[in-house]
C-alpha positions as CSV (number, residue, x, y, z in Angstrom):
1,X,-13.8,-6.6,-38.8
2,X,-12.9,-3.4,-40.3
3,X,-9.9,-1.9,-42.5
4,X,-8.4,-0.4,-39.4
5,X,-7.8,-3.9,-37.6
6,X,-5.1,-4.7,-40.3
7,X,-2.1,-2.6,-40.2
8,X,0.3,-2.7,-43.3
9,X,3.9,-1.6,-43.3
10,X,6.2,-1.5,-46.4
11,X,10.0,-1.4,-46.8
12,X,11.4,-1.0,-50.3
13,X,14.6,-1.1,-52.2
14,X,15.9,-0.5,-55.6
15,X,17.3,-3.6,-57.2
16,X,20.4,-2.4,-59.4
17,X,21.4,-5.9,-60.6
18,X,17.9,-6.4,-62.2
19,X,17.6,-2.9,-63.7
20,X,18.6,-1.8,-66.9
21,X,18.3,2.1,-67.4
22,X,19.2,2.0,-71.0
23,X,16.3,-0.1,-71.4
24,X,13.9,1.8,-69.3
25,X,13.7,-1.0,-66.9
26,X,14.0,-0.2,-63.1
27,X,13.4,-2.9,-60.8
28,X,12.2,-2.6,-57.0
29,X,11.8,-5.0,-54.3
30,X,9.4,-4.7,-51.5
31,X,8.6,-6.4,-48.0
32,X,5.4,-6.0,-46.7
33,X,4.2,-7.0,-43.1
34,X,0.4,-7.5,-42.6
35,X,-0.4,-7.2,-38.8
36,X,-3.7,-8.4,-37.5
37,X,-4.8,-5.9,-34.6
38,X,-8.3,-7.3,-34.8
39,X,-10.0,-9.9,-32.3
40,X,-10.4,-12.6,-34.8
41,X,-8.3,-14.1,-37.6
42,X,-8.3,-12.7,-41.0
43,X,-7.3,-14.8,-44.3
44,X,-6.0,-12.9,-47.1
45,X,-7.8,-13.9,-50.3
46,X,-6.6,-11.4,-53.0
47,X,-4.6,-8.3,-53.9
48,X,-5.1,-5.2,-56.1
49,X,-2.2,-3.3,-56.8
50,X,-2.2,0.0,-58.7
51,X,1.4,0.9,-59.8
52,X,1.9,4.3,-61.3
53,X,5.3,5.6,-63.0
54,X,6.6,9.2,-63.1
55,X,5.2,9.6,-66.6
56,X,1.7,8.9,-65.3
57,X,1.3,5.5,-66.7
58,X,-0.7,3.2,-64.5
59,X,-0.6,-0.6,-64.4
60,X,-3.2,-2.4,-62.4
61,X,-2.5,-6.0,-61.1
62,X,-5.0,-8.2,-59.5
63,X,-4.6,-11.7,-58.2
64,X,-5.3,-14.5,-55.7
65,X,-3.2,-14.2,-52.4
66,X,0.2,-13.0,-52.3
67,X,3.5,-14.9,-53.5
68,X,1.2,-18.2,-53.9
69,X,0.0,-18.1,-50.5
70,X,-3.4,-17.0,-48.9
71,X,-2.1,-16.7,-45.4
72,X,-4.5,-16.6,-42.4
73,X,-3.4,-14.4,-39.7
74,X,-4.6,-14.9,-36.2
75,X,-5.1,-12.0,-33.9
76,X,-2.1,-10.3,-32.6
77,X,0.2,-11.9,-35.3
78,X,1.5,-10.7,-38.7
79,X,2.7,-12.0,-41.9
80,X,5.6,-10.8,-44.1
81,X,6.5,-11.5,-47.8
82,X,8.7,-10.0,-50.4
83,X,7.7,-9.2,-54.0
84,X,8.6,-6.8,-56.6
85,X,7.9,-4.6,-59.5
86,X,9.6,-3.3,-62.6
87,X,8.7,0.2,-64.0
88,X,10.0,2.0,-66.9
89,X,11.0,5.2,-65.1
90,X,13.3,5.7,-61.8
91,X,10.6,6.9,-59.7
92,X,7.0,5.6,-59.3
93,X,4.7,4.6,-56.5
94,X,2.4,1.6,-55.6
95,X,-0.9,1.3,-53.6
96,X,-3.8,-0.9,-53.4
97,X,-5.9,-3.1,-51.3
98,X,-6.0,-6.5,-50.0
99,X,-9.4,-8.4,-49.9
100,X,-9.6,-10.6,-46.5
101,X,-12.3,-12.8,-44.9
102,X,-12.8,-13.3,-41.3
103,X,-13.8,-16.5,-39.5
104,X,-17.6,-15.6,-39.9
105,X,-17.5,-15.5,-43.6
106,X,-17.3,-11.7,-43.6
107,X,-15.2,-10.1,-46.4
108,X,-13.4,-6.8,-45.9
109,X,-10.8,-4.7,-47.7
110,X,-7.5,-3.5,-46.2
111,X,-6.0,-0.4,-47.7
112,X,-2.3,-0.7,-48.8
113,X,-0.8,2.8,-48.3
114,X,1.0,4.2,-51.0
115,X,4.7,4.0,-51.1
116,X,7.3,5.2,-53.1
117,X,9.6,3.4,-55.7
118,X,12.9,5.5,-56.3
119,X,16.5,5.0,-57.0
120,X,18.3,6.3,-53.8
121,X,19.5,9.6,-53.8
122,X,17.3,10.8,-56.8
123,X,14.4,12.1,-54.5
124,X,14.7,13.8,-51.2
């Protein structure tokens, strides 16, 4: 199984009610869909995020699974979840990898494509 067998899409939103620009707190929500386009099931074991704000500060986040789960995704199916990030600037980006395992015990990584975190209307 390869990285190409897993397709990842992301939708983001600015969370105004959880943000406080005066305190340099900008909250963003995101919903990720992980689709298994391969021929065998894959279980998501862990995540590695690289979060960068517009000042160039980088946070790395590693952990087991996503939102407390380690979903097993059968071929042709998908798993979606929502989470969030807080950064000190009104614009930033995220990208990373998921580590998965197939039913034969082979580990592989799926790339999470870079996506922008931005207050609506701030960036074209």
